[in-house]
NUVEX-32721 format. One record per residue (C-alpha): x, y, z; residue in three letters; residue number from 1. Coordinates in steps of 0.1 Angstrom, whole numbers. Example, Ala and Ser with C-alpha at 12.3 -4.5 7.8 and 13.67 -1.06 7.14 Angstrom:
! residues 2
<node px="123" py="-45" pz="78" residu="ALA" num="1"/>
<node px="137" py="-11" pz="71" residu="SER" num="2"/>
//
This chain:
! residues 299
<node px="170" py="-118" pz="-373" residu="MET" num="1"/>
<node px="172" py="-89" pz="-397" residu="LYS" num="2"/>
<node px="203" py="-82" pz="-417" residu="PHE" num="3"/>
<node px="207" py="-48" pz="-434" residu="GLY" num="4"/>
<node px="222" py="-39" pz="-468" residu="GLY" num="5"/>
<node px="258" py="-35" pz="-456" residu="THR" num="6"/>
<node px="256" py="-69" pz="-438" residu="SER" num="7"/>
<node px="248" py="-85" pz="-472" residu="VAL" num="8"/>
<node px="269" py="-61" pz="-494" residu="ALA" num="9"/>
<node px="291" py="-88" pz="-509" residu="HIS" num="10"/>
<node px="303" py="-124" pz="-506" residu="ALA" num="11"/>
<node px="325" py="-120" pz="-475" residu="SER" num="12"/>
<node px="298" py="-102" pz="-456" residu="ASN" num="13"/>
<node px="272" py="-128" pz="-465" residu="ILE" num="14"/>
<node px="296" py="-154" pz="-451" residu="ASN" num="15"/>
<node px="296" py="-135" pz="-418" residu="LYS" num="16"/>
<node px="258" py="-134" pz="-418" residu="VAL" num="17"/>
<node px="256" py="-172" pz="-424" residu="ILE" num="18"/>
<node px="281" py="-178" pz="-396" residu="ASP" num="19"/>
<node px="259" py="-158" pz="-372" residu="ILE" num="20"/>
<node px="227" py="-176" pz="-383" residu="VAL" num="21"/>
<node px="242" py="-211" pz="-380" residu="LEU" num="22"/>
<node px="256" py="-202" pz="-345" residu="GLU" num="23"/>
<node px="221" py="-192" pz="-334" residu="SER" num="24"/>
<node px="207" py="-223" pz="-350" residu="GLN" num="25"/>
<node px="231" py="-244" pz="-330" residu="ALA" num="26"/>
<node px="212" py="-232" pz="-299" residu="LYS" num="27"/>
<node px="181" py="-250" pz="-312" residu="LYS" num="28"/>
<node px="164" py="-217" pz="-320" residu="ASP" num="29"/>
<node px="138" py="-215" pz="-347" residu="ASP" num="30"/>
<node px="152" py="-187" pz="-369" residu="ILE" num="31"/>
<node px="133" py="-164" pz="-393" residu="PHE" num="32"/>
<node px="157" py="-142" pz="-413" residu="ILE" num="33"/>
<node px="147" py="-109" pz="-430" residu="VAL" num="34"/>
<node px="173" py="-94" pz="-454" residu="VAL" num="35"/>
<node px="176" py="-61" pz="-471" residu="SER" num="36"/>
<node px="187" py="-57" pz="-507" residu="ALA" num="37"/>
<node px="225" py="-58" pz="-513" residu="LEU" num="38"/>
<node px="241" py="-25" pz="-503" residu="SER" num="39"/>
<node px="234" py="2" pz="-529" residu="GLY" num="40"/>
<node px="210" py="-18" pz="-550" residu="ILE" num="41"/>
<node px="178" py="0" pz="-541" residu="THR" num="42"/>
<node px="194" py="33" pz="-550" residu="ASP" num="43"/>
<node px="206" py="17" pz="-583" residu="ASP" num="44"/>
<node px="171" py="5" pz="-590" residu="LEU" num="45"/>
<node px="156" py="40" pz="-585" residu="ILE" num="46"/>
<node px="183" py="54" pz="-609" residu="LYS" num="47"/>
<node px="175" py="26" pz="-634" residu="LEU" num="48"/>
<node px="138" py="37" pz="-634" residu="ALA" num="49"/>
<node px="146" py="74" pz="-636" residu="ASN" num="50"/>
<node px="171" py="70" pz="-665" residu="PHE" num="51"/>
<node px="146" py="49" pz="-684" residu="ALA" num="52"/>
<node px="118" py="74" pz="-679" residu="SER" num="53"/>
<node px="141" py="101" pz="-695" residu="LYS" num="54"/>
<node px="150" py="77" pz="-723" residu="ARG" num="55"/>
<node px="186" py="79" pz="-713" residu="ASP" num="56"/>
<node px="202" py="47" pz="-726" residu="LEU" num="57"/>
<node px="226" py="48" pz="-697" residu="ALA" num="58"/>
<node px="199" py="28" pz="-680" residu="TYR" num="59"/>
<node px="213" py="-3" pz="-698" residu="LYS" num="60"/>
<node px="246" py="1" pz="-680" residu="ILE" num="61"/>
<node px="229" py="4" pz="-646" residu="ILE" num="62"/>
<node px="208" py="-27" pz="-654" residu="PHE" num="63"/>
<node px="239" py="-47" pz="-664" residu="LYS" num="64"/>
<node px="257" py="-37" pz="-632" residu="ASN" num="65"/>
<node px="228" py="-47" pz="-611" residu="ILE" num="66"/>
<node px="227" py="-82" pz="-627" residu="CYS" num="67"/>
<node px="265" py="-86" pz="-625" residu="GLU" num="68"/>
<node px="265" py="-78" pz="-587" residu="LYS" num="69"/>
<node px="240" py="-106" pz="-580" residu="HIS" num="70"/>
<node px="256" py="-131" pz="-604" residu="ASP" num="71"/>
<node px="290" py="-125" pz="-588" residu="GLN" num="72"/>
<node px="276" py="-134" pz="-553" residu="ILE" num="73"/>
<node px="262" py="-166" pz="-567" residu="VAL" num="74"/>
<node px="294" py="-175" pz="-585" residu="GLU" num="75"/>
<node px="316" py="-168" pz="-555" residu="GLU" num="76"/>
<node px="295" py="-186" pz="-529" residu="LEU" num="77"/>
<node px="278" py="-215" pz="-546" residu="ILE" num="78"/>
<node px="296" py="-244" pz="-563" residu="ASP" num="79"/>
<node px="296" py="-241" pz="-601" residu="SER" num="80"/>
<node px="278" py="-275" pz="-603" residu="LYS" num="81"/>
<node px="249" py="-261" pz="-583" residu="LYS" num="82"/>
<node px="247" py="-225" pz="-595" residu="ASN" num="83"/>
<node px="235" py="-230" pz="-630" residu="LYS" num="84"/>
<node px="199" py="-236" pz="-620" residu="ASN" num="85"/>
<node px="200" py="-207" pz="-595" residu="ILE" num="86"/>
<node px="214" py="-184" pz="-622" residu="LEU" num="87"/>
<node px="185" py="-195" pz="-645" residu="LYS" num="88"/>
<node px="160" py="-186" pz="-618" residu="GLU" num="89"/>
<node px="177" py="-152" pz="-612" residu="ILE" num="90"/>
<node px="177" py="-146" pz="-650" residu="ASP" num="91"/>
<node px="139" py="-149" pz="-649" residu="LYS" num="92"/>
<node px="138" py="-121" pz="-624" residu="LYS" num="93"/>
<node px="161" py="-100" pz="-646" residu="TYR" num="94"/>
<node px="138" py="-105" pz="-676" residu="LYS" num="95"/>
<node px="108" py="-95" pz="-655" residu="GLU" num="96"/>
<node px="126" py="-63" pz="-643" residu="LEU" num="97"/>
<node px="138" py="-56" pz="-678" residu="GLU" num="98"/>
<node px="102" py="-57" pz="-692" residu="GLU" num="99"/>
<node px="90" py="-32" pz="-666" residu="ILE" num="100"/>
<node px="119" py="-9" pz="-674" residu="ILE" num="101"/>
<node px="112" py="-11" pz="-711" residu="LYS" num="102"/>
<node px="76" py="-1" pz="-704" residu="ASN" num="103"/>
<node px="89" py="29" pz="-684" residu="ILE" num="104"/>
<node px="112" py="38" pz="-712" residu="PHE" num="105"/>
<node px="83" py="36" pz="-737" residu="SER" num="106"/>
<node px="58" py="57" pz="-717" residu="THR" num="107"/>
<node px="83" py="80" pz="-701" residu="GLN" num="108"/>
<node px="64" py="78" pz="-669" residu="GLU" num="109"/>
<node px="71" py="62" pz="-635" residu="ILE" num="110"/>
<node px="39" py="57" pz="-615" residu="PRO" num="111"/>
<node px="46" py="51" pz="-578" residu="LEU" num="112"/>
<node px="31" py="16" pz="-582" residu="SER" num="113"/>
<node px="57" py="9" pz="-609" residu="SER" num="114"/>
<node px="86" py="23" pz="-589" residu="LEU" num="115"/>
<node px="75" py="0" pz="-560" residu="ASP" num="116"/>
<node px="77" py="-30" pz="-583" residu="VAL" num="117"/>
<node px="112" py="-19" pz="-595" residu="VAL" num="118"/>
<node px="125" py="-13" pz="-560" residu="MET" num="119"/>
<node px="112" py="-47" pz="-548" residu="SER" num="120"/>
<node px="137" py="-66" pz="-570" residu="PHE" num="121"/>
<node px="165" py="-58" pz="-546" residu="GLY" num="122"/>
<node px="149" py="-78" pz="-518" residu="GLU" num="123"/>
<node px="134" py="-104" pz="-541" residu="GLN" num="124"/>
<node px="169" py="-112" pz="-554" residu="LEU" num="125"/>
<node px="189" py="-110" pz="-522" residu="SER" num="126"/>
<node px="165" py="-132" pz="-501" residu="SER" num="127"/>
<node px="163" py="-159" pz="-528" residu="TYR" num="128"/>
<node px="201" py="-159" pz="-534" residu="ILE" num="129"/>
<node px="210" py="-161" pz="-497" residu="ILE" num="130"/>
<node px="185" py="-189" pz="-491" residu="SER" num="131"/>
<node px="202" py="-209" pz="-519" residu="GLU" num="132"/>
<node px="236" py="-202" pz="-505" residu="ILE" num="133"/>
<node px="225" py="-215" pz="-471" residu="ILE" num="134"/>
<node px="209" py="-246" pz="-488" residu="LYS" num="135"/>
<node px="241" py="-252" pz="-508" residu="SER" num="136"/>
<node px="259" py="-258" pz="-474" residu="ARG" num="137"/>
<node px="236" py="-287" pz="-466" residu="GLY" num="138"/>
<node px="214" py="-266" pz="-442" residu="VAL" num="139"/>
<node px="176" py="-268" pz="-444" residu="LEU" num="140"/>
<node px="164" py="-234" pz="-454" residu="CYS" num="141"/>
<node px="131" py="-222" pz="-468" residu="GLU" num="142"/>
<node px="125" py="-191" pz="-489" residu="PHE" num="143"/>
<node px="93" py="-172" pz="-484" residu="VAL" num="144"/>
<node px="81" py="-143" pz="-505" residu="ASP" num="145"/>
<node px="72" py="-115" pz="-481" residu="SER" num="146"/>
<node px="46" py="-102" pz="-505" residu="ARG" num="147"/>
<node px="24" py="-133" pz="-498" residu="ASN" num="148"/>
<node px="23" py="-127" pz="-460" residu="ILE" num="149"/>
<node px="25" py="-89" pz="-455" residu="ILE" num="150"/>
<node px="-6" py="-71" pz="-468" residu="LYS" num="151"/>
<node px="-9" py="-33" pz="-471" residu="THR" num="152"/>
<node px="-31" py="-6" pz="-486" residu="ASP" num="153"/>
<node px="-21" py="10" pz="-520" residu="ASP" num="154"/>
<node px="-2" py="39" pz="-506" residu="ASN" num="155"/>
<node px="27" py="31" pz="-529" residu="PHE" num="156"/>
<node px="61" py="41" pz="-516" residu="GLY" num="157"/>
<node px="52" py="40" pz="-480" residu="ASN" num="158"/>
<node px="23" py="15" pz="-477" residu="ALA" num="159"/>
<node px="3" py="10" pz="-445" residu="ASN" num="160"/>
<node px="3" py="-25" pz="-432" residu="VAL" num="161"/>
<node px="-30" py="-43" pz="-426" residu="ASP" num="162"/>
<node px="-18" py="-57" pz="-392" residu="ILE" num="163"/>
<node px="-47" py="-82" pz="-385" residu="GLU" num="164"/>
<node px="-46" py="-98" pz="-420" residu="THR" num="165"/>
<node px="-7" py="-98" pz="-421" residu="SER" num="166"/>
<node px="-4" py="-114" pz="-386" residu="TYR" num="167"/>
<node px="-28" py="-141" pz="-396" residu="LYS" num="168"/>
<node px="-10" py="-149" pz="-429" residu="LEU" num="169"/>
<node px="24" py="-148" pz="-412" residu="ILE" num="170"/>
<node px="13" py="-171" pz="-384" residu="SER" num="171"/>
<node px="-4" py="-195" pz="-408" residu="GLU" num="172"/>
<node px="27" py="-196" pz="-431" residu="CYS" num="173"/>
<node px="55" py="-197" pz="-405" residu="LEU" num="174"/>
<node px="43" py="-210" pz="-371" residu="LYS" num="175"/>
<node px="50" py="-247" pz="-377" residu="ASN" num="176"/>
<node px="83" py="-242" pz="-397" residu="LYS" num="177"/>
<node px="114" py="-254" pz="-379" residu="HIS" num="178"/>
<node px="140" py="-250" pz="-406" residu="ASN" num="179"/>
<node px="157" py="-216" pz="-412" residu="ILE" num="180"/>
<node px="132" py="-194" pz="-430" residu="VAL" num="181"/>
<node px="144" py="-164" pz="-451" residu="ILE" num="182"/>
<node px="124" py="-136" pz="-467" residu="MET" num="183"/>
<node px="130" py="-101" pz="-480" residu="GLY" num="184"/>
<node px="123" py="-70" pz="-460" residu="GLY" num="185"/>
<node px="107" py="-38" pz="-472" residu="PHE" num="186"/>
<node px="83" py="-55" pz="-497" residu="ILE" num="187"/>
<node px="47" py="-64" pz="-493" residu="ALA" num="188"/>
<node px="15" py="-64" pz="-515" residu="SER" num="189"/>
<node px="-21" py="-52" pz="-515" residu="THR" num="190"/>
<node px="-49" py="-76" pz="-510" residu="LYS" num="191"/>
<node px="-50" py="-79" pz="-549" residu="ASN" num="192"/>
<node px="-14" py="-89" pz="-550" residu="GLY" num="193"/>
<node px="1" py="-56" pz="-563" residu="THR" num="194"/>
<node px="36" py="-51" pz="-550" residu="THR" num="195"/>
<node px="41" py="-23" pz="-524" residu="THR" num="196"/>
<node px="70" py="-11" pz="-503" residu="THR" num="197"/>
<node px="71" py="-1" pz="-466" residu="LEU" num="198"/>
<node px="93" py="30" pz="-470" residu="GLY" num="199"/>
<node px="131" py="32" pz="-470" residu="ARG" num="200"/>
<node px="146" py="13" pz="-441" residu="GLY" num="201"/>
<node px="114" py="-8" pz="-439" residu="GLY" num="202"/>
<node px="132" py="-41" pz="-435" residu="SER" num="203"/>
<node px="134" py="-34" pz="-398" residu="ASP" num="204"/>
<node px="96" py="-31" pz="-398" residu="TYR" num="205"/>
<node px="92" py="-64" pz="-416" residu="THR" num="206"/>
<node px="113" py="-81" pz="-390" residu="ALA" num="207"/>
<node px="93" py="-66" pz="-362" residu="SER" num="208"/>
<node px="60" py="-75" pz="-378" residu="LEU" num="209"/>
<node px="71" py="-111" pz="-383" residu="VAL" num="210"/>
<node px="85" py="-113" pz="-347" residu="GLY" num="211"/>
<node px="53" py="-100" pz="-332" residu="ALA" num="212"/>
<node px="30" py="-122" pz="-353" residu="ALA" num="213"/>
<node px="50" py="-153" pz="-341" residu="LEU" num="214"/>
<node px="54" py="-141" pz="-305" residu="ASP" num="215"/>
<node px="92" py="-144" pz="-309" residu="ALA" num="216"/>
<node px="114" py="-145" pz="-279" residu="SER" num="217"/>
<node px="135" py="-117" pz="-295" residu="ALA" num="218"/>
<node px="139" py="-95" pz="-325" residu="ILE" num="219"/>
<node px="175" py="-89" pz="-336" residu="GLU" num="220"/>
<node px="184" py="-61" pz="-360" residu="ILE" num="221"/>
<node px="219" py="-68" pz="-374" residu="TRP" num="222"/>
<node px="236" py="-37" pz="-388" residu="THR" num="223"/>
<node px="271" py="-22" pz="-392" residu="ASP" num="224"/>
<node px="274" py="-4" pz="-358" residu="VAL" num="225"/>
<node px="276" py="-18" pz="-323" residu="ASP" num="226"/>
<node px="242" py="-4" pz="-313" residu="GLY" num="227"/>
<node px="224" py="29" pz="-305" residu="ILE" num="228"/>
<node px="249" py="56" pz="-296" residu="MET" num="229"/>
<node px="244" py="87" pz="-276" residu="THR" num="230"/>
<node px="249" py="108" pz="-308" residu="ALA" num="231"/>
<node px="260" py="103" pz="-344" residu="ASP" num="232"/>
<node px="297" py="93" pz="-341" residu="PRO" num="233"/>
<node px="303" py="106" pz="-376" residu="ARG" num="234"/>
<node px="294" py="141" pz="-364" residu="LYS" num="235"/>
<node px="302" py="142" pz="-327" residu="ILE" num="236"/>
<node px="333" py="129" pz="-308" residu="LYS" num="237"/>
<node px="332" py="109" pz="-276" residu="ASN" num="238"/>
<node px="299" py="92" pz="-282" residu="THR" num="239"/>
<node px="290" py="62" pz="-261" residu="PHE" num="240"/>
<node px="270" py="30" pz="-267" residu="LEU" num="241"/>
<node px="236" py="29" pz="-250" residu="ILE" num="242"/>
<node px="234" py="-7" pz="-237" residu="ARG" num="243"/>
<node px="198" py="-6" pz="-226" residu="ASP" num="244"/>
<node px="171" py="18" pz="-237" residu="ILE" num="245"/>
<node px="133" py="19" pz="-234" residu="SER" num="246"/>
<node px="110" py="14" pz="-263" residu="TYR" num="247"/>
<node px="97" py="49" pz="-259" residu="GLU" num="248"/>
<node px="132" py="65" pz="-260" residu="LYS" num="249"/>
<node px="143" py="44" pz="-289" residu="ALA" num="250"/>
<node px="112" py="53" pz="-309" residu="GLU" num="251"/>
<node px="118" py="90" pz="-301" residu="GLU" num="252"/>
<node px="154" py="88" pz="-312" residu="MET" num="253"/>
<node px="144" py="69" pz="-344" residu="ALA" num="254"/>
<node px="118" py="96" pz="-353" residu="TYR" num="255"/>
<node px="144" py="123" pz="-347" residu="ASN" num="256"/>
<node px="168" py="108" pz="-372" residu="GLY" num="257"/>
<node px="187" py="80" pz="-355" residu="ALA" num="258"/>
<node px="191" py="56" pz="-384" residu="LYS" num="259"/>
<node px="200" py="25" pz="-365" residu="VAL" num="260"/>
<node px="164" py="13" pz="-364" residu="ILE" num="261"/>
<node px="133" py="23" pz="-384" residu="HIS" num="262"/>
<node px="108" py="41" pz="-361" residu="PRO" num="263"/>
<node px="79" py="19" pz="-372" residu="LYS" num="264"/>
<node px="98" py="-12" pz="-360" residu="ALA" num="265"/>
<node px="92" py="-4" pz="-323" residu="ILE" num="266"/>
<node px="54" py="-6" pz="-320" residu="LYS" num="267"/>
<node px="49" py="-43" pz="-330" residu="PRO" num="268"/>
<node px="75" py="-53" pz="-304" residu="ALA" num="269"/>
<node px="60" py="-30" pz="-277" residu="VAL" num="270"/>
<node px="25" py="-46" pz="-281" residu="PHE" num="271"/>
<node px="39" py="-81" pz="-276" residu="LYS" num="272"/>
<node px="66" py="-70" pz="-251" residu="ASN" num="273"/>
<node px="94" py="-85" pz="-273" residu="ILE" num="274"/>
<node px="129" py="-73" pz="-267" residu="PRO" num="275"/>
<node px="148" py="-58" pz="-297" residu="ILE" num="276"/>
<node px="185" py="-62" pz="-299" residu="TYR" num="277"/>
<node px="206" py="-40" pz="-321" residu="ILE" num="278"/>
<node px="238" py="-60" pz="-330" residu="LYS" num="279"/>
<node px="268" py="-55" pz="-353" residu="ASN" num="280"/>
<node px="273" py="-81" pz="-380" residu="THR" num="281"/>
<node px="310" py="-72" pz="-381" residu="PHE" num="282"/>
<node px="315" py="-73" pz="-343" residu="ASN" num="283"/>
<node px="290" py="-100" pz="-332" residu="PRO" num="284"/>
<node px="305" py="-104" pz="-297" residu="THR" num="285"/>
<node px="297" py="-68" pz="-288" residu="SER" num="286"/>
<node px="269" py="-65" pz="-262" residu="THR" num="287"/>
<node px="249" py="-43" pz="-286" residu="GLY" num="288"/>
<node px="218" py="-23" pz="-275" residu="THR" num="289"/>
<node px="188" py="-39" pz="-259" residu="LEU" num="290"/>
<node px="154" py="-21" pz="-265" residu="ILE" num="291"/>
<node px="129" py="-31" pz="-239" residu="SER" num="292"/>
<node px="110" py="-18" pz="-208" residu="ASN" num="293"/>
<node px="143" py="-16" pz="-189" residu="LYS" num="294"/>
<node px="159" py="17" pz="-179" residu="ASN" num="295"/>
<node px="187" py="33" pz="-199" residu="GLU" num="296"/>
<node px="222" py="22" pz="-193" residu="LYS" num="297"/>
<node px="252" py="39" pz="-211" residu="ILE" num="298"/>
<node px="284" py="21" pz="-215" residu="LYS" num="299"/>
//
């Protein structure tokens, strides 16, 4: 189950996500959750690095806002008796990010490798925080750092996944876990442990890789629309929901700009013949779109 940035934008949305997860868990499913950064955070992190590279002290305001957004989620959703230790752990991440930003400020350079590290903090923070929120409700939940199980080359900014190595690591790490497991999308690392990213929107790809490695019964992409539409509803009136679509057509639409699913997310599912469901976090009872070998059906 992958939840995008709007699905985890703030406290009320995260509550919706947890309700969906727990409902699925009640069916005795083993659940592996992939989450994006909180809505807007990746863009903020890029701005943070850019301002620092220009020695624009406004970067400090951006940094403060990023920290406050995450702290607010913890304070709203975790009992104050439990959140002190969590805030301490998060503070370590803030300090780590701050050191990287200070180095960018000093050198006035942003190597792509450094930008990947900066961008990775969105998913590092969101996945850890949401795992702690779930645990605070008395539900067994395990946090896994995606960088330990998804390995790539050093094509920073849009790294290529070493499928064989990653599938082996994912399987070894996750195959016998029966609690809820949560990890960040979009982030990975080289064989030497250097942080990389999979390209914007890459959390879908993370979910598909994990699903394929584990031979999952389904991959669910939870977003803020009911599924794949016949056209962009923001630009064209009278669009319709496509209830069933083939892998090939869905991949073609994705490569041609449909932003509901990342184009790279299709292939791992195709090779294992795993159905992909596009679902709406804010309308979970909607049928959504099923991507599989079936023929197209338009609602």
